[in-house]
C-alpha atoms as a printed R data frame, in Angstrom:
   type eleno elety resid chain resno      x       y        z
1  ATOM     1    CA   MET     A     1 30.991 247.299 -130.523
2  ATOM     2    CA   SER     A     2 29.568 250.796 -130.175
3  ATOM     3    CA   ASN     A     3 27.081 249.457 -127.607
4  ATOM     4    CA   VAL     A     4 29.985 248.482 -125.388
5  ATOM     5    CA   PHE     A     5 31.414 251.981 -125.600
6  ATOM     6    CA   ASN     A     6 28.014 253.486 -124.810
7  ATOM     7    CA   VAL     A     7 27.739 251.330 -121.686
8  ATOM     8    CA   VAL     A     8 31.277 252.204 -120.602
9  ATOM     9    CA   ASN     A     9 30.541 255.893 -121.115
10 ATOM    10    CA   LYS     A    10 27.321 255.698 -119.079
11 ATOM    11    CA   VAL     A    11 29.069 253.885 -116.246
12 ATOM    12    CA   ALA     A    12 32.020 256.292 -116.257
13 ATOM    13    CA   ILE     A    13 29.796 259.363 -116.192
14 ATOM    14    CA   VAL     A    14 27.647 257.994 -113.363
15 ATOM    15    CA   VAL     A    15 30.683 256.978 -111.291
16 ATOM    16    CA   ILE     A    16 32.379 260.345 -111.762
17 ATOM    17    CA   LEU     A    17 29.185 262.225 -110.884
18 ATOM    18    CA   ILE     A    18 28.531 260.193 -107.740
19 ATOM    19    CA   ILE     A    19 32.104 260.585 -106.506
20 ATOM    20    CA   ALA     A    20 32.201 264.302 -107.359
21 ATOM    21    CA   VAL     A    21 28.942 264.962 -105.507
22 ATOM    22    CA   ALA     A    22 30.094 262.957 -102.492
23 ATOM    23    CA   LEU     A    23 33.429 264.759 -102.419
24 ATOM    24    CA   GLY     A    24 31.834 268.170 -102.880
25 ATOM    25    CA   LEU     A    25 29.158 267.706 -100.234
26 ATOM    26    CA   GLY     A    26 31.619 266.189  -97.786
27 ATOM    27    CA   THR     A    27 34.076 269.032  -98.230
28 ATOM    28    CA   LEU     A    28 31.304 271.618  -97.962
29 ATOM    29    CA   LEU     A    29 29.975 270.139  -94.728
30 ATOM    30    CA   ASP     A    30 33.463 269.799  -93.276
31 ATOM    31    CA   ARG     A    31 34.201 273.455  -93.948
32 ATOM    32    CA   TRP     A    32 30.796 274.627  -92.735
33 ATOM    33    CA   LEU     A    33 30.874 272.581  -89.510
34 ATOM    34    CA   ASP     A    34 34.684 272.745  -89.064
35 ATOM    35    CA   THR     A    35 34.923 268.985  -88.524
36 ATOM    36    CA   GLY     A    36 38.205 268.215  -90.242
37 ATOM    37    CA   ARG     A    37 37.675 265.567  -92.955
38 ATOM    38    CA   ILE     A    38 35.116 263.264  -91.325
39 ATOM    39    CA   PHE     A    39 32.175 264.069  -93.624
40 ATOM    40    CA   THR     A    40 34.327 263.851  -96.728
41 ATOM    41    CA   LEU     A    41 35.529 260.414  -95.665
42 ATOM    42    CA   LEU     A    42 32.021 259.239  -94.741
43 ATOM    43    CA   PHE     A    43 30.507 260.470  -98.005
44 ATOM    44    CA   ILE     A    44 33.256 258.914 -100.134
45 ATOM    45    CA   LEU     A    45 32.882 255.584  -98.298
46 ATOM    46    CA   GLY     A    46 29.097 255.858  -98.596
47 ATOM    47    CA   SER     A    47 29.362 256.472 -102.331
48 ATOM    48    CA   VAL     A    48 30.906 253.029 -102.904
49 ATOM    49    CA   PRO     A    49 27.669 251.023 -102.439
50 ATOM    50    CA   LEU     A    50 25.736 253.696 -104.327
51 ATOM    51    CA   THR     A    51 28.170 253.460 -107.233
52 ATOM    52    CA   LEU     A    52 28.030 249.659 -107.282
53 ATOM    53    CA   THR     A    53 24.224 249.773 -107.265
54 ATOM    54    CA   ALA     A    54 24.210 252.243 -110.150
55 ATOM    55    CA   ILE     A    55 26.605 250.067 -112.171
56 ATOM    56    CA   TYR     A    56 24.425 247.028 -111.488
57 ATOM    57    CA   ARG     A    57 21.247 248.806 -112.626
58 ATOM    58    CA   ILE     A    58 22.888 250.166 -115.771
59 ATOM    59    CA   SER     A    59 24.171 246.698 -116.600
60 ATOM    60    CA   LEU     A    60 20.728 245.153 -116.087
61 ATOM    61    CA   SER     A    61 19.084 247.718 -118.328
62 ATOM    62    CA   VAL     A    62 21.628 247.106 -121.086
63 ATOM    63    CA   VAL     A    63 21.220 243.340 -120.845
64 ATOM    64    CA   SER     A    64 17.423 243.609 -120.956
65 ATOM    65    CA   GLN     A    65 17.670 245.810 -124.058
66 ATOM    66    CA   ALA     A    66 20.095 243.417 -125.735
67 ATOM    67    CA   ARG     A    67 18.052 240.247 -125.179
68 ATOM    68    CA   PRO     A    68 15.132 241.061 -127.513
69 ATOM    69    CA   GLN     A    69 17.576 241.930 -130.294
70 ATOM    70    CA   ALA     A    70 19.393 238.623 -129.882
71 ATOM    71    CA   GLY     A    71 16.092 236.742 -129.758
72 ATOM    72    CA   THR     A    72 14.784 238.305 -132.947
73 ATOM    73    CA   ALA     A    73 17.997 237.498 -134.805
74 ATOM    74    CA   ALA     A    74 17.791 233.881 -133.667
75 ATOM    75    CA   ASN     A    75 14.148 233.678 -134.730
76 ATOM    76    CA   LYS     A    76 14.954 235.076 -138.174
77 ATOM    77    CA   SER     A    77 17.702 232.542 -138.734
78 ATOM    78    CA   GLU     A    78 15.372 229.725 -137.641
79 ATOM    79    CA   ASP     A    79 12.684 230.998 -140.021
80 ATOM    80    CA   ASN     A    80 15.146 230.987 -142.912
81 ATOM    81    CA   THR     A    81 16.234 227.403 -142.253
82 ATOM    82    CA   THR     A    82 12.680 226.047 -142.062
83 ATOM    83    CA   ALA     A    83 11.586 227.676 -145.347
């Protein structure tokens, strides 16, 4: 169960960081170039695919780490039944 919480924490931290950076850079550019809120809007909308990609990669890495553990447990139980 702690693995689930670790994954949720990783995803939450990455999502918050991506959105905070997009919001900060967008606001900074809007103030510097005096463009209203166009860069903030563009960066926030652009952060959506970046966030989804990050969530996908984190999920893949967790699944790839979990598979060998599940495979070794299944092999141990098979070894015990054949002995």
